[in-house]
Each structure stands twice: as C-alpha cells, then as structure tokens.
C-alpha positions as CSV (number, residue, x, y, z in Angstrom):
1,X,-8.9,7.4,8.2
2,X,-5.0,7.7,8.2
3,X,-3.3,10.4,9.6
4,X,-1.6,11.2,6.4
5,X,-4.5,12.0,4.4
6,X,-6.7,14.5,3.4
7,X,-10.2,14.5,1.8
8,X,-9.9,17.5,-0.9
9,X,-13.5,16.2,-1.9
10,X,-15.9,14.5,-1.1
11,X,-19.4,14.5,-3.6
12,X,-21.6,11.6,-5.7
13,X,-19.1,11.6,-8.7
14,X,-15.7,11.0,-7.2
15,X,-13.4,11.1,-3.7
16,X,-9.6,12.5,-4.2
17,X,-7.1,11.9,-1.8
18,X,-4.3,13.4,-1.3
19,X,-1.4,11.9,0.4
20,X,1.5,14.0,2.2
21,X,3.9,14.7,0.4
22,X,2.6,15.8,-2.5
23,X,3.6,13.2,-4.6
24,X,1.2,10.3,-4.2
25,X,-2.7,11.4,-5.3
26,X,-5.3,8.5,-5.2
27,X,-9.0,9.1,-6.5
28,X,-12.1,6.8,-6.5
29,X,-14.8,6.7,-8.7
30,X,-18.2,7.0,-6.0
31,X,-21.1,5.5,-8.2
32,X,-25.0,7.0,-7.4
33,X,-26.2,6.0,-4.6
34,X,-22.8,3.7,-3.7
35,X,-22.2,3.3,-0.1
36,X,-19.9,4.8,1.2
37,X,-18.3,2.3,3.3
38,X,-17.8,0.3,0.1
39,X,-16.4,3.4,-1.4
40,X,-13.2,3.3,1.9
41,X,-12.8,-0.1,1.5
42,X,-11.6,0.7,-2.3
43,X,-9.7,3.6,-1.1
44,X,-8.3,1.2,1.8
45,X,-7.7,-1.7,-0.7
46,X,-5.8,0.9,-3.3
47,X,-3.7,2.4,-1.0
48,X,-2.4,-0.9,0.0
49,X,-1.3,-1.1,-3.1
50,X,0.7,1.8,-3.2
51,X,3.2,0.4,-0.9
52,X,3.2,3.6,0.8
53,X,2.7,2.3,4.3
54,X,5.3,-0.2,3.4
55,X,7.6,2.5,2.4
56,X,6.9,4.7,5.7
57,X,7.8,1.3,8.4
58,X,11.2,0.3,6.3
59,X,12.3,4.3,6.1
60,X,11.5,4.3,10.2
61,X,15.2,3.2,11.0
62,X,18.2,2.7,8.7
63,X,19.0,-0.6,7.2
64,X,22.9,-1.6,6.1
65,X,22.9,-2.9,2.7
66,X,24.6,-5.7,3.9
67,X,21.2,-6.4,6.1
68,X,19.2,-6.0,3.7
69,X,21.1,-8.1,1.2
70,X,20.9,-11.1,3.8
71,X,17.3,-10.8,4.4
72,X,16.6,-10.6,0.2
73,X,19.0,-14.0,0.1
74,X,17.0,-16.0,3.1
75,X,14.0,-14.8,2.0
76,X,15.1,-16.1,-2.1
77,X,16.6,-19.3,-0.6
78,X,13.2,-19.9,1.4
79,X,11.2,-19.7,-2.1
80,X,13.2,-22.1,-3.6
81,X,12.8,-24.2,-0.6
82,X,9.1,-24.3,-1.5
83,X,8.9,-24.8,-4.5
84,X,11.7,-27.7,-4.2
85,X,9.1,-29.2,-2.1
86,X,6.6,-28.6,-4.1
87,X,8.2,-30.7,-7.1
88,X,8.7,-33.8,-5.0
C-alpha cells in the first residue's frame, strides 16, 4: 500500500482507511466472500479519484503563478486545436 495510508479496520463488512493528515477518509464496503484483491483494486481506483497523489506531487516544488497560468493557456490552446481538427 501507499506510505501515507493506514488501515484502521479490515473485516468482512468494510475497510476504513485514513489518510495522513486526517482530512481524507475512504470507506470501502467489502461484501461477504469478496476477494481482497478486488477490494484493494476498488480502493486504489477511489484513491486515484481523490487526487491526493497529484496534489502531493504538485506541492513538492513551488511554481510561480505565471508558470501555472502559462501551462493552463498552453493546455487550453492544445485542446482547442484538437477540437478544431475534429470539426474539419
């Protein structure tokens, strides 16, 4: 598992997982007879959707607001170019 996670309870009913920092809590219900690998896969999917790892990676180094704005503008221009090509 991830270093930033702690499994608090794991039984047949649910898995309660607390993230470090305490503000994020994931609850994954586990059905009777369900494979633990399947439950772990659901946890990983749910964890990816929270965006915690993306946030941690973005906070590793400071980016000036001008750099982030420039990246957003480049991304918007790229997406607009894709949409324009799709219309043709």
